[in-house]
N, C-alpha and C positions, 0 to 999 in steps of 0.2 A: 834613774832608780824608781821603782814602783813604790808609791806611797801606800801606807796602811789606811784602811777605811775606819772612820769613826762615825757611828750612826747616832743621830739625835732623834729621840722618839717623843713626840708630843710636847716639845719644848721649843716653840718657834722663836721666842725671844733670845734664847741661847744661840740658836742657829744664826740669827741675825748678827749677834755680836761677833761670833767666830767668822762669819762671812766677810766682815769688814777687814779682818786681818789674815784671810786665808792664804794670801801669797807668802806670808811669813811662817806658816805652819809646816811642820814636818809630816803632816798626814792630810788625807782627804776627808771632807765632812759631807755627810749625806743626811737629808732631812725627811722624816716620816711623820705626817700629821694624823694618820689614821691607821687602821689595822692592816693596811696594805703591806705592812711589815711581814705578814705571813707568806707573802708571795716570793720572798727572796731568801737565798741561802746566806745567812749571816753568822754562821758558826765561828768564823774566824775574825769577826768584827767586834770592836768594843762598842757597847751601847751606852749612851747617856740618857737618863730619864729621871723625871721626878719620882719621888718615893711612892706617891699615890698610885703609880702604875705597876708597882711591884708584882702583885698577884697576876695581872694580865701578862706581864713579860715572863714570869716563871712558868706559865702554862704553855708557852710557845716552844715548839720542838726544833725550830730552825735557828735558834741562838744558843750560845754557850752561857749558862746561868752565871758562871764565874767571871764572865767578861762584861758584866753590867756595872756601871758606876752610877749610883743613885744620888740625886740632889735632894738633901733633906732640909726641911725648915724646922724652926724651934718647936719642940713638942713631939716630934716624930722620933720613934725609938729605933736606933740603929743596931741594937743588940742581936737582931735576928738575921743580920747579914755580916759577911766577912768585913773586918776592919778596913781592908783596902778597897772596899766596894762602895764607899760613900764619901761625900763631902758636904758640909753644912753651908747653906747660903743665907745671906749674901756672902760671897767669897771674892778674893782677888783672882782675876783671870789667870795670873801666873800660877796660882796654887792649883787650879784645875788643869792647866797645861802640864804642869809637873806630874800630877797624878796620872794623866793620860799617858805621858811618855814613860813613866815607870812601868805601866802595864804593857806597853808596846815592847819594851826591852825584855821584860820577864817572859813575854809571849814567845820569844825566840828560844827560850830555855825551858819551855813548859813541861817537858818530860824528863828534865834532869834535876837532881837534887844537889849535885856538886859539879864543878867545872875545874879542870886542871889547867893551870896557867903557869908556865915556866916550871919552877920547882915547888909550886904551891898548889894547894887545893882550896877552892872557894866554895863553901857550903851556902847555897842560895836560900835555904830555909832559916838557918841561924845567923846568916850574914857574918860568918867567921872565916877568915883566911888563915891558913896554917901551913907549916912545913913540918919536918920531923922533930923540931925542937920547940917551936913556939907557935902561938896563935894570937890573932888580933880580932876584936869585935869591930865591924865596920858599920857605918851608917848606910841607909838606903841609897843616898846619893853617891857615896863612895863605891858601892857595888855597881851602880849604873855606869860610873866612869870607867871602872875596870873592865866591865863587859863590853862597853863600846870600843875602848881602845884595843881590847883583845880581838874583836871582830874586824878592826880596820887594818888594811894591808899597808897603808901609808900613814905617816905622822899626821895628826889632826890638830889644826890650829884652834884658837879660842872661839872663832866664829862657828866652826864646825861643832865644837862641844856645846856652845850655846844652843844651836839649832837642834842637834840630835839628842842631847842628854837633857837639856832644860826644856826643849820642845818649842822654843820660840827664839827667833834670831834678833829681834829689835829691842832696844831700850834696856837690855840687861847689861849692867856695868861689867866691864872687862875684869875688874878685880874680883868679882864674885866667883868667876870660873877659876882664876889664878889662885885665889885663896883656898878653894876646895882642893885643887891639885897640890898646892904647897903642903896643906895639912895631911893629905893622904901620903905623899912622899915622905914626910917627916915620920909618920907612924911606922911606915915600912922600914925606914932607915933606923929608927930608934930600937925597934923590937927585933927585926931580922938582920940588922946591920947590912942592909942591901940598899945602896944608893942608886942602883941602876934598874930598879923594877919598872919605874916609869921614866923613860928617857926623854929629855928635853933637848930640842934642836931648833935651828932657825925655822924649820918647816912646821914645828909644832911638837905635840907630845905623842909618845908611842910606847907600846909594850912589845918587846922583841923576843 
């Protein structure tokens, strides 16, 4: 499977950290330490950069401005960028990996506001899943789980969910994934009376 590219711009320390765990990442990382960024077509890449480089990046025509995640320090004002486009540092590396993976999953549905899943409609903007009678407000993580399972042709085990939804395969406790799945299945069962939306088998979880 082809991995997505994550571009790190003028933040060599972050590149070094991610390089140490690159074998466990669900994406490729590339490092740019100068304006050689101009020479590449990066419109489909997610860019990681310190907030001080915002103006420089916004002037570049070869990147998608909505695919930049800024690293902010205390005192920098995030109000001028989308709430999904920044993370304050210092941060836990898991938090950054989760934010990256959220953007990668959303990227697959970039031109859709809603997705049909079985007898339901999932609104990606409001994070509401509904049928003709009821609706449920989902969390960001629950939306990611549903989209990932919808895309998968085969049941996905806990390790696959750790890697593809959480963005990192090591050191994430198994019960973290299982707890999220349990809560999501309970929501669906309680409101829609549907116990088979997410099917559990010996091979893993699936949406059929």
